[in-house]
One Martini backbone bead per residue (centre of mass of N, CA, C, O) as a GRO file, in nm:
protein
  223
    1UNK     BB    1   4.534   4.806  -2.768
    2UNK     BB    2   4.369   4.941  -3.000
    3UNK     BB    3   4.112   4.979  -2.839
    4UNK     BB    4   4.236   5.172  -2.632
    5UNK     BB    5   4.307   5.389  -2.840
    6UNK     BB    6   4.024   5.450  -2.941
    7UNK     BB    7   3.909   5.535  -2.666
    8UNK     BB    8   4.114   5.759  -2.612
    9UNK     BB    9   4.041   5.932  -2.857
   10UNK     BB   10   3.747   5.979  -2.780
   11UNK     BB   11   3.796   6.110  -2.502
   12UNK     BB   12   3.981   6.338  -2.604
   13UNK     BB   13   3.771   6.470  -2.790
   14UNK     BB   14   3.568   6.541  -2.574
   15UNK     BB   15   3.749   6.711  -2.387
   16UNK     BB   16   3.845   6.918  -2.596
   17UNK     BB   17   3.564   7.024  -2.693
   18UNK     BB   18   3.449   7.096  -2.415
   19UNK     BB   19   3.667   7.311  -2.346
   20UNK     BB   20   3.595   7.492  -2.610
   21UNK     BB   21   3.284   7.420  -2.544
   22UNK     BB   22   2.986   7.462  -2.374
   23UNK     BB   23   2.831   7.326  -2.595
   24UNK     BB   24   2.643   7.014  -2.587
   25UNK     BB   25   2.564   6.664  -2.723
   26UNK     BB   26   2.415   6.382  -2.627
   27UNK     BB   27   2.383   6.057  -2.801
   28UNK     BB   28   2.201   5.842  -3.027
   29UNK     BB   29   2.256   5.561  -3.268
   30UNK     BB   30   2.076   5.397  -3.550
   31UNK     BB   31   2.060   5.113  -3.794
   32UNK     BB   32   2.121   5.049  -4.132
   33UNK     BB   33   2.314   4.828  -4.341
   34UNK     BB   34   2.468   4.855  -4.679
   35UNK     BB   35   2.683   4.604  -4.790
   36UNK     BB   36   3.012   4.571  -4.948
   37UNK     BB   37   3.241   4.569  -5.219
   38UNK     BB   38   3.556   4.716  -5.318
   39UNK     BB   39   3.760   4.692  -5.608
   40UNK     BB   40   3.974   4.423  -5.716
   41UNK     BB   41   3.753   4.212  -5.843
   42UNK     BB   42   3.726   3.908  -6.005
   43UNK     BB   43   3.414   3.821  -5.884
   44UNK     BB   44   3.169   4.036  -5.846
   45UNK     BB   45   2.900   3.856  -5.875
   46UNK     BB   46   2.953   3.688  -5.601
   47UNK     BB   47   2.879   3.971  -5.465
   48UNK     BB   48   2.643   4.098  -5.231
   49UNK     BB   49   2.426   4.266  -5.067
   50UNK     BB   50   2.412   4.352  -4.716
   51UNK     BB   51   2.235   4.337  -4.413
   52UNK     BB   52   2.268   4.546  -4.129
   53UNK     BB   53   2.414   4.721  -3.842
   54UNK     BB   54   2.389   5.007  -3.610
   55UNK     BB   55   2.536   5.136  -3.290
   56UNK     BB   56   2.540   5.424  -3.051
   57UNK     BB   57   2.737   5.711  -2.980
   58UNK     BB   58   2.719   6.073  -2.934
   59UNK     BB   59   2.900   6.407  -2.979
   60UNK     BB   60   2.793   6.738  -2.989
   61UNK     BB   61   2.958   7.043  -3.113
   62UNK     BB   62   2.915   7.386  -3.086
   63UNK     BB   63   3.092   7.611  -3.277
   64UNK     BB   64   2.857   7.739  -3.451
   65UNK     BB   65   2.570   7.859  -3.392
   66UNK     BB   66   2.359   7.643  -3.545
   67UNK     BB   67   2.586   7.540  -3.791
   68UNK     BB   68   2.862   7.428  -3.654
   69UNK     BB   69   2.995   7.094  -3.613
   70UNK     BB   70   3.127   6.844  -3.389
   71UNK     BB   71   3.112   6.465  -3.431
   72UNK     BB   72   3.169   6.216  -3.235
   73UNK     BB   73   3.178   5.849  -3.262
   74UNK     BB   74   3.048   5.526  -3.125
   75UNK     BB   75   3.035   5.220  -3.314
   76UNK     BB   76   2.850   4.942  -3.398
   77UNK     BB   77   2.940   4.742  -3.699
   78UNK     BB   78   2.801   4.567  -3.976
   79UNK     BB   79   2.966   4.397  -4.235
   80UNK     BB   80   2.993   4.296  -4.587
   81UNK     BB   81   2.852   3.994  -4.745
   82UNK     BB   82   2.670   3.831  -5.005
   83UNK     BB   83   2.661   3.525  -5.136
   84UNK     BB   84   2.590   3.346  -5.386
   85UNK     BB   85   2.358   3.145  -5.460
   86UNK     BB   86   2.300   2.788  -5.436
   87UNK     BB   87   2.179   2.538  -5.684
   88UNK     BB   88   2.056   2.198  -5.675
   89UNK     BB   89   1.984   1.889  -5.838
   90UNK     BB   90   1.890   1.599  -5.738
   91UNK     BB   91   1.843   1.271  -5.826
   92UNK     BB   92   1.545   1.286  -5.689
   93UNK     BB   93   1.451   1.607  -5.770
   94UNK     BB   94   1.553   1.778  -5.566
   95UNK     BB   95   1.604   2.102  -5.409
   96UNK     BB   96   1.911   2.260  -5.332
   97UNK     BB   97   1.973   2.538  -5.101
   98UNK     BB   98   2.232   2.801  -5.065
   99UNK     BB   99   2.290   3.056  -4.813
  100UNK     BB  100   2.493   3.361  -4.740
  101UNK     BB  101   2.711   3.537  -4.497
  102UNK     BB  102   2.954   3.794  -4.417
  103UNK     BB  103   3.061   3.911  -4.095
  104UNK     BB  104   3.191   4.231  -4.003
  105UNK     BB  105   3.290   4.337  -3.680
  106UNK     BB  106   3.275   4.677  -3.566
  107UNK     BB  107   3.456   4.963  -3.451
  108UNK     BB  108   3.355   5.299  -3.488
  109UNK     BB  109   3.539   5.630  -3.546
  110UNK     BB  110   3.389   5.909  -3.615
  111UNK     BB  111   3.480   6.255  -3.728
  112UNK     BB  112   3.247   6.514  -3.769
  113UNK     BB  113   3.148   6.756  -3.993
  114UNK     BB  114   2.875   6.996  -3.941
  115UNK     BB  115   2.614   7.138  -4.149
  116UNK     BB  116   2.356   7.374  -4.118
  117UNK     BB  117   2.031   7.415  -4.313
  118UNK     BB  118   1.843   7.422  -4.100
  119UNK     BB  119   1.721   7.095  -4.099
  120UNK     BB  120   1.966   7.058  -4.270
  121UNK     BB  121   2.246   6.823  -4.306
  122UNK     BB  122   2.607   6.805  -4.329
  123UNK     BB  123   2.862   6.537  -4.355
  124UNK     BB  124   3.223   6.493  -4.264
  125UNK     BB  125   3.495   6.245  -4.226
  126UNK     BB  126   3.689   6.061  -4.044
  127UNK     BB  127   3.777   5.697  -3.995
  128UNK     BB  128   3.796   5.451  -3.743
  129UNK     BB  129   3.867   5.088  -3.738
  130UNK     BB  130   3.772   4.779  -3.554
  131UNK     BB  131   3.819   4.441  -3.554
  132UNK     BB  132   3.647   4.182  -3.379
  133UNK     BB  133   3.481   3.994  -3.598
  134UNK     BB  134   3.391   3.676  -3.772
  135UNK     BB  135   3.105   3.552  -3.962
  136UNK     BB  136   2.921   3.258  -4.083
  137UNK     BB  137   2.604   3.261  -4.250
  138UNK     BB  138   2.380   2.981  -4.296
  139UNK     BB  139   2.135   2.849  -4.542
  140UNK     BB  140   1.918   2.560  -4.581
  141UNK     BB  141   1.726   2.400  -4.847
  142UNK     BB  142   1.433   2.181  -4.928
  143UNK     BB  143   1.202   2.260  -5.139
  144UNK     BB  144   1.182   2.543  -4.952
  145UNK     BB  145   1.267   2.404  -4.692
  146UNK     BB  146   1.406   2.410  -4.406
  147UNK     BB  147   1.721   2.249  -4.303
  148UNK     BB  148   1.949   2.470  -4.217
  149UNK     BB  149   2.134   2.658  -3.950
  150UNK     BB  150   2.436   2.874  -3.927
  151UNK     BB  151   2.702   3.005  -3.699
  152UNK     BB  152   3.045   3.090  -3.774
  153UNK     BB  153   3.351   3.136  -3.680
  154UNK     BB  154   3.624   3.324  -3.800
  155UNK     BB  155   3.932   3.374  -3.891
  156UNK     BB  156   4.143   3.681  -3.851
  157UNK     BB  157   4.381   3.590  -3.977
  158UNK     BB  158   4.506   3.835  -4.214
  159UNK     BB  159   4.347   4.066  -4.106
  160UNK     BB  160   4.263   4.391  -4.066
  161UNK     BB  161   4.209   4.551  -3.763
  162UNK     BB  162   4.301   4.838  -3.876
  163UNK     BB  163   4.112   5.117  -4.010
  164UNK     BB  164   4.095   5.366  -4.274
  165UNK     BB  165   3.852   5.634  -4.335
  166UNK     BB  166   3.518   5.747  -4.433
  167UNK     BB  167   3.254   6.005  -4.408
  168UNK     BB  168   2.922   6.075  -4.564
  169UNK     BB  169   2.633   6.310  -4.541
  170UNK     BB  170   2.270   6.334  -4.499
  171UNK     BB  171   2.002   6.532  -4.326
  172UNK     BB  172   1.743   6.544  -4.064
  173UNK     BB  173   1.665   6.796  -3.812
  174UNK     BB  174   1.522   6.852  -3.509
  175UNK     BB  175   1.452   7.043  -3.220
  176UNK     BB  176   1.410   6.763  -3.045
  177UNK     BB  177   1.671   6.562  -3.162
  178UNK     BB  178   1.580   6.439  -3.421
  179UNK     BB  179   1.730   6.215  -3.673
  180UNK     BB  180   1.775   6.176  -4.036
  181UNK     BB  181   1.992   5.955  -4.237
  182UNK     BB  182   2.257   5.944  -4.487
  183UNK     BB  183   2.549   5.723  -4.518
  184UNK     BB  184   2.894   5.698  -4.615
  185UNK     BB  185   3.132   5.422  -4.609
  186UNK     BB  186   3.485   5.423  -4.645
  187UNK     BB  187   3.792   5.269  -4.746
  188UNK     BB  188   4.165   5.299  -4.755
  189UNK     BB  189   4.186   4.992  -4.678
  190UNK     BB  190   4.263   4.678  -4.690
  191UNK     BB  191   4.130   4.391  -4.518
  192UNK     BB  192   4.354   4.224  -4.649
  193UNK     BB  193   4.688   4.176  -4.515
  194UNK     BB  194   4.738   3.851  -4.559
  195UNK     BB  195   4.743   3.660  -4.815
  196UNK     BB  196   4.518   3.738  -5.052
  197UNK     BB  197   4.548   3.477  -5.243
  198UNK     BB  198   4.391   3.289  -5.008
  199UNK     BB  199   4.141   3.469  -5.002
  200UNK     BB  200   3.889   3.365  -5.168
  201UNK     BB  201   4.081   3.266  -5.401
  202UNK     BB  202   4.178   3.581  -5.458
  203UNK     BB  203   3.925   3.779  -5.499
  204UNK     BB  204   4.016   4.000  -5.242
  205UNK     BB  205   4.208   4.171  -5.379
  206UNK     BB  206   4.181   4.496  -5.294
  207UNK     BB  207   3.962   4.501  -5.072
  208UNK     BB  208   3.672   4.697  -4.965
  209UNK     BB  209   3.464   4.858  -4.772
  210UNK     BB  210   3.101   4.925  -4.840
  211UNK     BB  211   2.871   5.171  -4.683
  212UNK     BB  212   2.525   5.215  -4.625
  213UNK     BB  213   2.344   5.444  -4.410
  214UNK     BB  214   2.048   5.417  -4.213
  215UNK     BB  215   1.978   5.682  -3.979
  216UNK     BB  216   1.901   5.721  -3.624
  217UNK     BB  217   1.869   6.005  -3.401
  218UNK     BB  218   1.942   6.127  -3.051
  219UNK     BB  219   1.942   6.437  -2.877
  220UNK     BB  220   1.988   6.544  -2.572
  221UNK     BB  221   1.805   6.856  -2.561
  222UNK     BB  222   1.874   6.928  -2.822
  223UNK     BB  223   1.971   7.172  -3.128
   0.00000   0.00000   0.00000
């Protein structure tokens, strides 16, 4: 139901802005996510930055000719964190190492106001996010040699499916439609919605996603 609402909002934004402005630009965007957590974390050193990715479609509307734009986007985005590696020495003298990360897979809908100053642009706006799934990816090694690797789905019960946040960034856009940018995504809502004292042993009470995006875009037709 919430997914349908997100898609409806995106379609409504496109229709509304297209009706108001004759000029528009459909595009695609993708790149890397560098994510972690922020908030009241009890054991902050336990959680490290994780690399993920994002990708999806954009729709830029020229409000003031080649200066001010409105750009809604619909992106698939992986967030989360890498938990601290554990290493133990076995009685045999061998070294066993375990590493892993938690991936929170989202559909993001940012609606950004963009200002261009020559080839440089600045962007900021609200963002709605919907949690699709969560998985735990682990790798184990023995004396440096791969031992096992697995990816397991985690229960999302107790996690907030719908989040409200914001996005802001800066970038460089060419007249051919190619853009390079850096963007920060922050959340205004805690992602653990139910019994936070039981999730990760209570470490993630009042925890929110925090993501830096290195992104590449292309607008068809240029602008």
